[in-house]
N, C-alpha and C positions, 0 to 999 in steps of 0.2 A: 439713280434708280432705286427708290425706297420701297415701292409697292411689291407685294409678293408675286412671284412669277410661277405659274403652275403648268403652263402648256409649253412643250418643247419647241413648238413652232410659233413662238410669240413674236418674233421679229424677222425682219427681212435679211439680216446678216447671219446666215447659218443658224437660224433660230434665235439669234441674239438681237437686242434692240439696236436700232440704227446708231444710237449713241456710241456703241462699241467701235463702229467704223470711224466715227468722228474722232474718237479718242486715239485710235491708231494713227490717224492723219496728224493729229496735234502733237502726240508724244513720240511717235516713231517715224513720221514722215512717209507712212505707207498709204498709197492711194488705192492700189489694186493688189490682189493676191496673184502669185504666180499660178500658172496653169496646173502644175503638179499639186500645189497646196489645195486648190479647189477640188481636184480629183480625189485627193486623199480624204478631205473633209466630207465628201459625199459618198465614200465607199459604203457598201452595205454593212460591212463589219462595224464601222463607226456608228452608222445609223441604228444598228441593232444592238449596240452595247457590247460587242465582242472584243476580245483582246487583239491588239495589233502591234506589230513591230514594223517601223519604217526606217529605211536606210538610204541616206544620200551623202554626197561629198560635203566636206566642211564648207560653210557659208551658203548652203543651199536654201536656208530659210526653215529649218526643221522646228526651231523654237516657237515660231509664230503659230504653227498648227497646234502644238501642245497647249499654248496659252488660250487659244480659242476653245479647245476641248475642255480645258479647266473652267473657263467662264461659263460654258454650257452647263457643266456639272453644278457649279455654284448657283447660277441664276435660274436655270430652267429645271434641272432635276432636283434642286434644293437639297443637295448633299455636299459635304465637305470634300476637299481634294488634297492629295499629298503629292508634292513635286520633290523628287529625290535628285540631288545634284552632287557632283564628286568632291567639291572643295568649299571651304568656308567662305573664301572671297567671292565665289560665284553665287553662293546662297545670299550673301549680303547684297550683292549687286542686283539679284533678282527681286529681293524684298523691296529694294528702293525703286526699281523700275515698275513694279506691279502696284505700288502704293497709289499712284494717281488713278488707276483703274478702280482700285478698291474703294477709294473715297467717292468717286463719281457714281459707281454702280452699286454700292451698298453691300460689300462683303469685306472680310477681314483677311489680312496677311500676317502670319506669325512665323518668326525666325526660329529655327531649331538647328543651331550650330554652336560649336565650342561649348560654353557654359550656358548658353541661352536656350529657353524652351521650358515650359511648365509641364511637370508630370504628376498627375494626369493633366491634360489640357483643360482649360476652362470650358465648361459646358455652356453652349449658346442656344438660346431658344429662337432668336430672331435672325441674326445674320449668320451666314455660312462662312466657313474659314478655309483659306488655302494655307496649308502647312508647307513651308519651304525648308527642306532639311538636308543635312549631309547624310551619307549612307549610314553611319553609326547611329546618329540621332533618329533617323527614320525607323531603324530596327527597334530601338527602345520605345519609340512612340507607338508603333504597331503592337508591341508586347503589352504596353500599358493599356491600350484601348481594348485588346482582347481580354486582359485581366479584369478590366472595369465593365466588361460586357457592353462596350460602346463602339465596337469595330464597325457596326452597321451604319455609323454616322458617316463613314468614308464611302464615297461612291466611285472614286477614280484614283488610281495611283499612276503617276507618270514618272518614268525613269529616263534621265538623260545619261548618255554614255553607258548604255546597257551592257556593252562589251566589257565593262569593268567587273562583271561577274567572273571573268577569267584573270583578274589581277594577280591571284595566287597567294594572297595574304588575308589578314583579318577583315579588310574592307570588302574584298570579293566574297568572302564567306558570309559576312553580315548581309550583303545585298541578296545573296541566294536564300538565306534563311528568311528574310523579310518576304520575298516574293513567293517562296514555298508555302509560308503560312497563309498569305493572301489567297494563293491558288487552292489550298486545302479547304478554305472557308467558302469558296465559290460564290461570293456575293459582290465582289468588287471588280470593276473593269481595269485592265492593265494596258497602258500604252508605253512602248519602249522605243527610244531613239538610239540607233546604233550605227557605228562605223561599219563599213563593208567587212564581212567576216567570211572565212573559208567554210565554216560549219554553222551558218545561220539556221540551218534546219534543226539543229539540236535545241537552239533557243526557242524556236517555234513549237517544238514538241513539248518542251518544258512548260511554256506558258500557254499551250493550247491556243496559239495565236495565228492570225493570218499575216501575210507579209506585203508590204508595199515598198518597191524600190524604184529609184530613178537616178540617172547620172547627171541630173540637171545642176548647172552652176550658173548663177546670174551673170558672172563675168568669166570669160574664157581663160583657162589656165594653160600656159605653155611651160613645159619642164625642160631644163637644160642640165648638162653635166660639163664641168670644166676640168680638163686635164692639161696641166702645163699652160701653154699659151692658147690652146685650142678649146673652143666651146662647141659642144655637140648637143643637138636637139634630141630629146628622148622620144622615140616612136613607140607609143603604147600598143600599136597594132602589129608590131614586128613579131613574127613567130619564133625566130631564132634569136638567142641572146646576142650573137655577133652582129646582128642587124639593128640592134636596139638603139645604138648611138649613130646619129646622122650628123656629119660635120656641118657646122653652121657658119663659123667665122673664127678668125684668129685675132686675139686682142692686140691692139696696137697703141696702147696708152703711152704717152711720152714720158717714160720713166727714166730717171738718171740711175746710174749704177748703185749709188748709196740708197736711193729710195727703193730700188728693186730688192736690195739686201734686207731692208726693213719690212717690205711688203711683197714677198715673192709670189703671193696668190693674187695680186692685182686687185685687192679689195677696194683700195681708194678709187681706182678707175671704174670698177663695177658699181659702186654706190654713187659716184659723182654723175653717172649717166642718168640717174633718176632724182636725186635730191638737189635742191630743196623744194622743187616744184611738186614732186611726188614723195611718197613715204617709202621707207625701206626697213626691213628687219634682217639682222644678221644673227643667225643662231650659232652659238659657240658651244664647244664640248664641255667646258667647265665654267664655274663662276669666276674664277680668277682670269680665265681667258677673255671673258666678257669685258672686264675692266681694261685689260691690256689692249684689246682690239679697239675699244672706244678711244683710249688715249692715243694709240698709234694713228688712227684715222684723223683725229683732230690735229696731230702734228703735221700730217702730210696733205690734208685737204686744202684747197685754196682759202686764203684768209678772208676773202670777201663773203664767205658763208656767214660770218659773224654779223654781217649787215642785214641779214634776213630776219624779220620780225624781232628786231632788237628790243622794243618796248615789252613785248610779251615774254621774252626770255628773261629780262631783268625782273619782271613780276614773278616769274616761276622761281628764280633764284632767291628772291625775297621770301616767298612762301616756304621754300625748302629750308632756308636759314631759320625762319621762325619756328618751323616744325622741329628742326634739329637743335633748337636752342643755341644757335650759332656754331654748332659742331658739324657743319656741312662737310660732307666727304670731299676730299681734295680732287678726286677724279671728276665728280659731277661739277665741281666749281670750274674745272678747266674745259669740260666737254659741252656743257649746256650752251655757252655762247655760240657754239657752232651748230646748235640744233641737234646735238647727239647726247644720248644718255645710255646707261646700262640698266638692265632689269633682271633681277634674280632674287632668290630667297634671302640673300644677305641684307637686303633693304628692309626697312620696317614697312608695315602695311600702309602707313600714311605716306611715306616717301613713294612707294609704288603707285598709290592712288594719284598723287600729284603728277607723277611722270606719265601715267596712263592717260590722264585727262589732257595733259599738254600734248601728248602724241596724237590723241584723237582730234584735238582742235587745230592741229597743224603747227603749233609752236615748236615742237620737236619733230624732226623729219626722219630720224634714224634711231633705232634702238638696237643695241647689242644685247642678246638675251640667251637664256638657257631654254631647254626644251619644255620646261614647265609653262612657259608663256603660251605655247601652242594649245595646251589643255585648259588654260584659264580664261580670263575675260577676252572678249572679241576685239582684237587689235589687228585689223587687216593692213596690207601694204601693197603698193604697186609691184615691188620686187622683194622676194624673199631669197636670202642667200644662206646656204648651209655651209658653214666654215669647214666642216669635216663630216665624214660619214659615221662619226662615233659620238656617243654620249659618254663622257669620261673615257673608259677604255673599251666599252661595249659597242659592237656594231649596231647601227640603227635597225629597228624592226620595220617591217613594211608598213604597219599601221601607224607607227610613230612618224615615219617619213611622210606619209599621206597627211597626217595631222599638221605637220609643220609647213609643208608646201601649200596646204589648203588655205593658209593665211594670205596667200597672194591674190590680189584683186579685190577692190573695194566697190561693192554695188552702189550705183548712183554717182560714183566719182571716177571710176576707171572703166574703160571698155574692155580691158584685158589685164591679166596679171601674169607674172612669170617667176619661176624659181630657178635658182642656179645652185647645184650641188658641187662643191669643190672637192676633188679627190686626187690622190696620187696614183701613179701607174700601178704600184704594188697592190692597191685596193680595187683596181678595175674589175677583176673577175668576181670578187665578192659582191661588189655593187651591182654588177650585171645580174648575178643570181638573185640578189635582193629585189631588183626591179622586175625580174621575170617570174619569180616564184609567186604562188598563191599567197594571199594574206594569211596571217596566223589564225589558228583556231582558238576559240574561247573555251577553255577547260574549267570545270568546276573547281572552286577554291576550298571546298569543304575539307579536302584532304591535306591542307597545308600543315606543316609541322606535325607530320605523322597522325593526321586525323583530328587535329585540335578543333577544326570547324565543326566536325560531326559531334564531338563531345559537347561543344557549346550549344549546338542545336538540340541535342537530346536533353540537356539540363533545362533549357528553356521550355521545351515541350512538356516535360514532366511538371515544371513549376506552374505552367499555365493550365495544366490538367487537360491538355489537348490529347495527350497519350498517357495512359497509366499502366500499360502492360507492354511486354515485348512484342506481342503480335500487332498491337495498335501502332507501336513505334515503327515496325517494319513496313506497315501499310503507309504510314506518313512518308517514310523515306522514299517511297515510289513517286512522290510529288516533287522530287528534287532533280536538278540538272545532273547531279552526281549519278542518280539512277539511270537517267536517259543515256548517259555516256558509259555506264558500267560494262556493257558488252565489249566496247572498244578498249576500255581501260582494264578489263578483267578484274573488276572490283566486286567482291561478294557483299552486297548490301546487308544481308542478314548477319553475316559475320561481323561486318563493320559496326552494326547496331549493338551486337552482343559485346564487342570489345569496348565500345564507348560506355556501356552500362557498367562493365567490370571496372573500368578506369575511374568512373565517377563514384562507385561504391568504395574503392580504395582511398579516394580523396576525402571521403566523408561528406560528399555533397548530396548524395541520394541514399535512400534505404529501401529495402524490400519488406513488404508486409504480407504475410501469408493469410489469405482469406479463410475464414472458418468453413469447414465442410468442403473445401476445394483445394486443389493443388496449385491453382493459379496464384501468382504473386502480383500484388499491386506495387507499383513504383511511386515513391513519394520523395519530395525534397526534404533535406534536413534544414535546420535553422541557418546553418552556414551556406547551404546550397541556395536557399531562398534569398539570402543576402547577396550572394555572388551574382545570382540572376538579376535581382533588382538593381544592383549597382553596375551591371554590364561589365563586370571585371573579368580579366583573363583568368580562366578557371585554374590554370597551373600555378598562379601566384596568390590566389585568394587566401590560402592558408597562411602564407607569409604576411599578407596584409592584416589578417585577423590577429596574428601574433604581435605585429608591430603596435596595433591599437591596444591590445590587451596589456602589453608591457608598459605602454605609456599610461594606461589607466591604473595599473597596479602599483607601479613604481613612482607615479606622480607626474602627470603632464604639467610641464612648466607653462603657466599662463600669465606670468609677469611680462612676457613679450610673446611675439608670434613665431619665434625661431623654431620651436619644437613642432608646432603645427605645420609650419612651412616644410619641414623635413618630411613629415608624414604625407604631405600632398605632392611632394616632388616625384615626378614620374620615374618608374623603375627602368624604363626602356630607353633612356636617353644618356646613360653613362658613357656609352661608346661614341657618342656624338662629339665629345670634347677630349682633346689630348691635354692632360694636366701638366702645367709647368709648376713643379713643386715649390719653387721659390716664390712664385706668384701666390700659390695657395697659402704658404706660410705668412706672407705679408698681409693677405686679406684676413686670415685667421687671427693674426695678431691684433687686428683692428677691432676685435670683439671686446666687450666689457667683461668684467669678472663674472657677472651673472650669465652672460651669453656663453662664455667659455665653459661654465658649469653645465649649461644646457647641452653643449656639444659633447662634453664628457659623458653625460647621461645617455646621449644617443649612441655613443661608442666611438667618438673621434677625439683623440688625445693630442694636446699640443706637442708633447715630446715626440710622438710618432711623426707628425707632419714636419717637425723641425729636423728630424734625422733624415727624412726623405729629401727635404730641401737641401741638406748638406751633402747629399749623395751617398749617405751611409747605407749599408745593407741592413735590412730589417727582416725579422722572422715573420713568416706567414701567419704564425699563431698570435702575433702581437695585435693584429687588428683585422677586422672584416673589411677587405678592400672595397667590396660593393657598397658598404655603408659610407666609407671614407670618400669614395668617388661621387656617390649620390649627394653627400653633404656639400661638396664643391658646387654643385648646381644650386643647392639650397642657399648658399651664400650669395649667389647672383640675385636670386629673388629677394633675399633679405636686404641687400644694399639698395636695390631699386625702391623697395617699400619704405626705406628710411629716407626717402625723398631725394635720392640721387637720380639723375636722368638715365634713361636707357643708354644714351650715347656715352655718358661718363662711365657707367658700369661695364658696357661692352669694351671700352678701352682699358679699364682696370683689369678685366679678366681675359683680355686679348681674344674675344670671340666676336663674330659678326653680330651687328645690332639686330638683324632679322632673326638670327638664331635665338637671341635673348627674348625677343618678343614671342617667338614660337614656344619657348620654354614657359613663358607666362600663360599663354593660351592652353598649352598641354596640361599645365599644373591646375589651371582653373577647371578644365574638363575632368581631370582625375579627382579633384576635390569635390566636384559635383557628384561624381560616381561614388566616392566614399560617403558622402552625405546620405545618398540613397541606400548604400550598403549597410549603414548603421541603424537605419530606421526601424527594422524589425529585430534588432539585437539589443534587448533591454540593458545589458551590461555596458553599452556604449551610449546611454542616453545623454550624457554630458557633451558628447561631440556634436550633437545636432546643431545648436545655435552657433557654436564655435566654427564649425565647417561652413555654415551659411555665410558668416561674416568674411571668412577667408576667400570664399568663392567670389564674393563681390569685390574684394580688394584686388584679387588677381585678375579678374575679368576686365576691370577698367584701368588698373595700374595708374591711378590718377588722383588728383586732389578732389575734395568733395564738391567744389563749385562746378566742376566739369561733368560730373556724373549724370545730372538730368539731361544734358545735351548728348552725352555718349549713349544714352538709352534709345536715341532715335536711330532706326536702322540706316546703316550706310555712313553715319557720322563717326569719323575717327578723331583721335586726339588733336591732331593739327587743325582740323576743321572746327572742332569744338572750341579751341582757343580763339580762333578767328571770330566765331559767332559770339563768344563771351565778350571779346574786346569791342565788338560792334553793338553791344548792349542787349543781346539776347541771352538771358540768364535762365529762363525756365522753358519747359516744354510748351506751356501755354503761349508764351510770347512768340515762340518760333512757329507754332501752328497757325497763328493769325498774322504772320508777317506778310509783307508784300514782296513778291519776287523782285520787283524793280529796286526796292530798298536793299535787299541782299546783294544784288549785283553792284549797286553803287557803293555800299559800305565795305564789301569784302573783295580784296584783290583776287584776280584769277578765278572769278566765280561766273561760269557760263549761266545764262538765263534758264536753260533746260535743267541744269543741275539744281539751281535755286528752287525751281518748281518741284523737282523730285524730293528735295529735302523738306520743303514745307508740307508736301503731301504725306511724307513718311511721318512727320511730327503730328500732323492732323490725325492720321490713322492710329497712331499710338495713343493719342489723347482720347479719340472716340472709343477705342477698344477698352481703355480703362473706365471711361464713363459708363459705357454699356455694361461692363462687368459689375460695377457698383449698383447700377440701376436694376439689373437682373437679380442681384443678391437681395436688394431691398424689397423687390416684388415677391421673391420667394419667402422672405421673412414675414411679409404681410399675409400671403396666402397660407403659409404653413409655418408658424413661428417655432415649431418643434424641429424643423428640418435643420440639420447641422451642415451648412455649406462651407466649402473652403473659402 
């Protein structure tokens, strides 16, 4: 659809062209909407552009409603839209699945996650843009659009997992800050999708929104609890906790004593009731337990399971070996022939993607996984088993339990789904209370770490000149969820504002300016405060960051290699994620050249200190700054990978999970991107601009130059890029004009649907670049004096 759409009622499909319905059929297999979706889309609140929060169980079809509203905004209202999602992986998945719609309907989709996303975004005159962003990136994007006086380009903000407002950390605070600013401006519609909450009324008051709720599930869910040999059905209508468990059956699996000793919870019997003809998820309390359970199941399950989809499983193993450069995990090598794999953050994103795709198409019938899968990409199952009522050592929350069991039942494939929670007698009372209690409340996250969220908010408001006095600031704070809940939490918003201002003054991030002829004081950001705001840095460490850069600039930044720069962009909050083996540290440290050792000494890490730690000798605290030494250990991981060692080799060298190493790269790329923006308005750091830009690129792709054009396609990871390159697709242009049938034929384990999505994503990326160049050329012709980016 290339022509301009001006009338909201232009088409027969909720104001959209009929082509949208055809595309939903082609790409999603959706013929008709559910009744609740139709009711929600025709609500007066929606039709009149009011804010709305809608809440349904997992798998109820919430996302489709959001996508239709987004397309209405882009095509009918002719305004941009912002979709906020909780995780990078979900952002990437959404960009890929929306690309075919964007190509056919004439709008753009831009990814704002990790180090991706332009600030400010390119200004478009013709096509409208859907920004798909993580919470942190969405906050930065809204800030930049306000600063550039372009916020009115956005007509709709959609938030998935709205209850993450109450996450309690930086992300929850960032989401509240974003929505509070949007609410204060009063020009943008907000749509929130939320789990069922105990205090949803607080969110409605905060967003001045109406509510739509339904208990609809396309597939009926039956919940069970297993204690010992007995399985009890959970009766959700029971008023007394004692009546909550209704005895259903006693397990009678033919276990021998040795087998029972290895599998006392009867997991083998429970999963074998559904696999391989149906799918099963087994949630485990820890990552290590995931792998142990996967291996145990494959030792004890019938050997004939390996005869199911043998060809497809061999192709999957081949793809994984290629991705892992023959360093395939021994657990996956043993379990995949049985149709079983584990799934957790210890895997790389490429490994996870291959496993997810194989599970979705039925090659794998069982995943052992951690709770993070429940909040990630949509992987439903006929049966969901919770191995324990704990995540690590913490008892499950009601919302997390609902999220996990909500994966049971696959619309279009199953008529019902079921969950089984395995507990011990000693946990029975706690679990009864968990299932009988109201769900958790969503509390404002602005107060995390003694009000750090409030301080960050105040800094950004002053930097954006939204508020320039204490009275204006207090007025703005009344637009926050924190204010809505202040009566219950007994928080004094005015005092909170004054405390935040005092703290920022002490940090040198803001200053007071006395107006002539008046006692009123105007609040302004200092240069450091402006830089901290622009870089979205943690305000409590921005002074340390500044000092790091200043020291490097004054004492001499080593540019003969990237080791010094890598240290500067190594995240400060990941030191505690690794337990250092000092002998290992010494061995890796000793592998550095003389120049590199000199760089380490300049940073503050001395070989003699590491050697004494490796030898088990006592060292004085004054001999070294341990934070620097520990941080440099992480820098060495980045360094070895960029020296063309593979992630798998370096993970083995440093004895860390390969998924952790990949996450370190992603976090470092994000921090480097923040540092680049931090230095933009600080003239003393002019030299860092290009250097940081290059390091962002290297960390983002962690790859050889020939793969980068393919890795720039949304949703294409390194493993897939290598396959595409081997098949002869070397450029974005070649991929954009490829035939889906050729991709399916040339690339192993490539479903046709995925081939179409990748080609659409490449085509969208190509069109976006071409259009940007065309608009730039037109601007230069119309006004040759205009300086465009």
